[in-house]
C-alpha positions as a Markdown table, in Angstrom:
| # | Residue | x | y | z |
|---|---|---|---|---|
| 1 | Met | 33.5 | -91.9 | -156.3 |
| 2 | Asn | 35.1 | -90.6 | -159.5 |
| 3 | Val | 38.9 | -90.6 | -160.1 |
| 4 | Arg | 39.3 | -86.9 | -159.7 |
| 5 | Ser | 37.7 | -86.7 | -156.3 |
| 6 | Glu | 39.7 | -89.7 | -155.2 |
| 7 | Gln | 42.9 | -87.9 | -156.2 |
| 8 | Val | 41.9 | -84.8 | -154.3 |
| 9 | Arg | 41.1 | -86.9 | -151.2 |
| 10 | Arg | 44.5 | -88.7 | -151.3 |
| 11 | Ser | 46.3 | -85.4 | -151.9 |
| 12 | Arg | 44.6 | -83.8 | -148.8 |
| 13 | Leu | 45.2 | -86.9 | -146.7 |
| 14 | Ala | 48.9 | -86.8 | -147.7 |
| 15 | Arg | 49.2 | -83.2 | -146.5 |
| 16 | Thr | 47.3 | -83.7 | -143.2 |
| 17 | Arg | 49.6 | -83.9 | -140.2 |
| 18 | Leu | 48.6 | -84.2 | -136.5 |
| 19 | Tyr | 50.3 | -83.3 | -133.3 |
| 20 | Val | 49.3 | -83.4 | -129.6 |
| 21 | Lys | 49.7 | -80.7 | -126.9 |
| 22 | Ile | 49.9 | -82.2 | -123.4 |
| 23 | Phe | 48.6 | -79.9 | -120.6 |
| 24 | Met | 48.8 | -80.5 | -116.9 |
| 25 | Asn | 46.8 | -78.2 | -114.6 |
| 26 | Asn | 46.1 | -76.1 | -117.7 |
| 27 | Lys | 49.8 | -75.6 | -118.4 |
| 28 | Leu | 51.5 | -76.8 | -121.5 |
| 29 | Val | 54.1 | -79.4 | -120.6 |
| 30 | His | 54.9 | -80.9 | -124.0 |
| 31 | Thr | 54.1 | -80.8 | -127.7 |
| 32 | Thr | 54.7 | -83.9 | -129.9 |
| 33 | Ala | 56.3 | -83.9 | -133.3 |
| 34 | Asp | 54.0 | -83.7 | -136.3 |
| 35 | Ala | 52.9 | -87.1 | -137.6 |
| 36 | Gln | 51.2 | -87.9 | -140.9 |
| 37 | Leu | 47.7 | -89.1 | -141.1 |
| 38 | Gln | 47.8 | -92.6 | -142.6 |
| 39 | Ser | 45.4 | -93.8 | -145.3 |
| 40 | Asp | 43.4 | -95.8 | -142.7 |
| 41 | Phe | 43.0 | -92.5 | -140.7 |
| 42 | Thr | 45.4 | -93.5 | -137.9 |
| 43 | Val | 48.5 | -91.7 | -136.6 |
| 44 | Lys | 51.5 | -93.3 | -135.1 |
| 45 | Trp | 53.8 | -91.3 | -132.8 |
| 46 | Ala | 55.6 | -94.3 | -131.3 |
| 47 | Gln | 56.8 | -92.2 | -128.3 |
| 48 | Ile | 56.2 | -92.6 | -124.6 |
| 49 | Tyr | 55.8 | -89.5 | -122.4 |
| 50 | Asn | 56.3 | -89.9 | -118.7 |
| 51 | Ile | 54.3 | -87.5 | -116.5 |
| 52 | Tyr | 54.8 | -87.6 | -112.8 |
| 53 | Val | 52.0 | -86.2 | -110.6 |
| 54 | Leu | 53.5 | -84.9 | -107.4 |
| 55 | Ser | 50.7 | -83.3 | -105.4 |
| 56 | Ser | 48.8 | -83.8 | -102.1 |
| 57 | Thr | 45.5 | -82.7 | -103.7 |
| 58 | Leu | 45.0 | -84.9 | -106.7 |
| 59 | Glu | 41.4 | -83.6 | -107.0 |
| 60 | Thr | 42.6 | -80.4 | -108.6 |
| 61 | Asp | 45.1 | -82.0 | -111.0 |
| 62 | Ser | 44.1 | -82.5 | -114.6 |
| 63 | Ile | 45.8 | -83.9 | -117.6 |
| 64 | Val | 44.4 | -82.9 | -121.0 |
| 65 | Leu | 45.6 | -84.0 | -124.5 |
| 66 | Glu | 44.6 | -81.6 | -127.3 |
| 67 | Ile | 44.9 | -83.1 | -130.8 |
| 68 | Phe | 45.7 | -80.5 | -133.5 |
| 69 | Glu | 45.4 | -80.8 | -137.3 |
| 70 | Arg | 47.7 | -79.1 | -139.7 |
| 71 | Ser | 46.3 | -79.4 | -143.2 |
| 72 | Asp | 48.7 | -77.1 | -145.0 |
| 73 | Pro | 52.3 | -76.5 | -143.8 |
| 74 | Asn | 52.3 | -73.0 | -145.4 |
| 75 | Arg | 49.4 | -71.9 | -143.2 |
| 76 | Ala | 49.8 | -70.9 | -139.6 |
| 77 | Thr | 46.3 | -71.8 | -138.7 |
| 78 | Asp | 46.1 | -75.2 | -137.0 |
| 79 | His | 42.9 | -76.2 | -135.3 |
| 80 | Val | 41.9 | -78.5 | -132.5 |
| 81 | Val | 40.4 | -81.8 | -133.6 |
| 82 | Ala | 39.7 | -83.2 | -130.1 |
| 83 | Ala | 40.5 | -82.7 | -126.5 |
| 84 | Val | 40.9 | -85.8 | -124.2 |
| 85 | Cys | 40.8 | -85.6 | -120.4 |
| 86 | Ile | 43.0 | -88.2 | -118.8 |
| 87 | Pro | 42.1 | -89.2 | -115.2 |
| 88 | Thr | 44.8 | -88.7 | -112.7 |
| 89 | Pro | 45.9 | -91.8 | -110.7 |
| 90 | Asp | 44.6 | -92.4 | -107.1 |
């Protein structure tokens, strides 16, 4: 990899920020703060979110985490990187 392409990659990496939207039963319940993507492609939010499932029909409950990427803070177009379905407890 040449020096120029390495500089471009590092610049893009430094601008990339991720956040998570937490959905329960298809309703948005929380959005995390933005966190910067690290050079080893990890993100640390260091926050705990408690979600209490109060239902008599757990079969219909769903918890989904949607991970969004914001590459440029000046653009309003964020896009979904992944969606993770979390199983509800028994």
